[in-house]
N, C-alpha and C positions, 0 to 999 in steps of 0.2 A: 700669682697664686699666694694666698695668705699662708702663714705657718699652720693655721688650724686645718685648712683644706689639704695642705701637703702632708700633714700628720695623719689625717684620715686616709688618704691614698696610700701612704706608706704602711699604715696599720693593716689595711686590707691586702696589700701585696704581701706583707709578712705572714698574714693568715693563710694565703694561698700556698706559700712555701712551707709553712708548718703542716698544712694539710697534705701536701705531697709527701712529706716525711712520714706522716701518719699512714698514708697509703702504702709506702714502701716498707715501713717498719712498724706495723701496728702494735707489736708487743712492747715497743719502746714507750707506748702510751696506754698501758694496760689499765691504768686507773687515773684519777684526777690529779694526783700529786705532781707528775712531771710537766703538766701542760703550762701552768703559769710561769714557772721559772724558765722554761725553754722559750716561751713567748717574750718574756722580759729580756732574756739574753740576746735574742735576735733583734729586738727593737733597740736595745741599748747600743749595739754595734752599728746601727744604721742611722739613728737620729743625729742630725747635725744642725746646730751644735748639740753636743751630748748633754751639757748641763745648763742650768739656769740659776740666777741668783736666788738666795733664800734669806729671808729675815726670820731669825729664830728667837721667839719671845720667851720671857721668863715669868709670865703672869702666874703660871701654875707650878713653878719650880721652887723648891725649898733651897734657897741660896745659902742656908746655914749648913747644908749637906755638902761634904767635900766632893762627892761625885758630880754634883751640878756645877760647882765652881770649876772643877777640872774640865768638864765637858765644854763649858762656854769659853774657857781659856784656850782649849784645843781648837774650838771652832774659829776663834780669832786668828790663830796661827795657820790653820789649814785652808781657810777661805770659806766664804759664805756661799757655797754652791751645792746643788744636788743634781743627780741625773734627771733628765726630763721624763723618763718613764719610771714609775714607782709601783711596786706590788704591795698588796695588803694595806691599802691607804684608808685612814680613818679621818673623817672631816668633823669640824666643829663649827658652831654658829655663835658668834658673839661671846666667845670664851666658855661656852657650855658644851659638855660632852653628853652623849646619850640621847634619849628620845627614840625616834624611829631609827631604822637601820642606818648606821653612819659609816660602816666599813665596806670597801669594795675591793675586788680582786686585783684590779690593775687600772692605773690612770696614766695618761700621757699629757704633758703640759706644753703649751705653745712656746716657741723659741724665744719670744721677746717678753715672756711673762716674768713676774716677780712673785715667788712663792712665800707665803707667810705660814710659819709652823709654830707649834708650842711644845715646850718640854713637859714631861710628867713631873709629879712632885719630887720623885727621886730618879734621875737618869734621863736617858734620851727617849723622847716621845715621837710618834709617827702621826701627829695630829696636824691637819692642814686646814687653814681658815677658808671656808667655802665662799666667804664674801669678798676676800681679797686675793683669790687665786683662781685664775681661769683654767679650764680643762679642755684639751682638744678631744680626747677619747676617754670614756669611762666604761668599764665593762665588768661583767660577771661571767664566770666560767663554770660549766658543768660537764660531767662525763657520764656516759650510759652505764659504766661499771658501778655507779651509785644505784643502779637499776633504773631502767627507762621509766618506770612508774613515777619516780620522783620528778622527772622532766614533765610527765603528763599531769601529775597531781600537785607538783610543788614549784614548777618553773615560774608560775605567776608571782610567787613571792619575790624573787629576784627582779623580775620585770617591773613589778609594782614599785620596788625600792628605786630602781633606775629612773622610772618615770617621775617619782615624787622627789628625787634629789633636787633641791632648789638652786644649786649653784649654776654658773654659766658653763655650759658644756657644748662642744661642737657636735659630737655624735655619741650616742649611748648604744652599747652592744650587749646582747645576751649571747654568749658563745656556747655551742653544744657539740662536743665530740662524741660520736655515736659508734660504739662497737656493734650495736644490734639495730641497724637501720631497717631490717625486715622482721616481721613477726613470725610466729611459728608456722604460719600458712604461706610464707614467702611473699607477703604483701608489704609494700613500702609503707612506713608508718608516719612519715613527716607530715603529710597532708592532714591526717587525722589529728596528729599532735598539735599542729597549729590551730586547727579548727577548735579543738578542746580548750587550748589556751585562750583563744579569743572569747570563747563562751564564758570563761571564768574571770576575765579581766574587765574592769570597768573602763569607761572612757577617760583618758588622760589627755592633757594638752601638750604632751611632749612625745616626740618620735622615738621609738625603740626599734632597732634592727636586730634580727636573729641571724647570726652566722652559724650555719649548720655544716659540720665537718664529719660526714659519714665515712665509714671504713671502706665502702665498696664502690664509691662513685665521686663525681666532682663536688666541690664545695658549693653550697647554695646560700644566697643571702635573701632572707625574707624581709622585705623592707616595710617599714611603717606598721609593725604589728600593733603598736599603740600610736595613734596619731589624732589630729584634730577631728 
């Protein structure tokens, strides 16, 4: 089994465990803020090896600034490695920031990958070169406490960004933890949600999976919501 496929399996197993905790303690996840750090914590303790080598470039760093000099000196002393799972990741292409959506909630990097990052003009940056850094798992996370309407009318924004991300990715996920999996008439909403999402999304040539974590029943994976 490749590192990429092992990472995908571990990621989905970790989602199952996170969802069980959601079922047991829903108020622990009453809004979006706790989800990503808890998922990050669980993945970091399970991924082996925990870290990968990183090449940290100075192209955008002002080396006349003492903070940058101190940062790179410290990096040389502490070792050029970072955890294989990283939250709030921002990618760049050929040294250029910006353009379309470049930041994602969570990324997992393969065990044998070498990550290339850039510093900011002043201080430590979280910018990863999408051309020289492979990704096992890339995901965006949403919660119904942002109101389910955002999932129904805005989820396509994140899915579109995942589909259009040009880097090499093993699997792309849109994760949705749902406090309100039934409407006011006690009807399940997921089927209608997915149908409406598909109606809003153009065809892309990359697969996107929806991991649906409702408060009242088992986790569901909707495969290939965007596919060839």
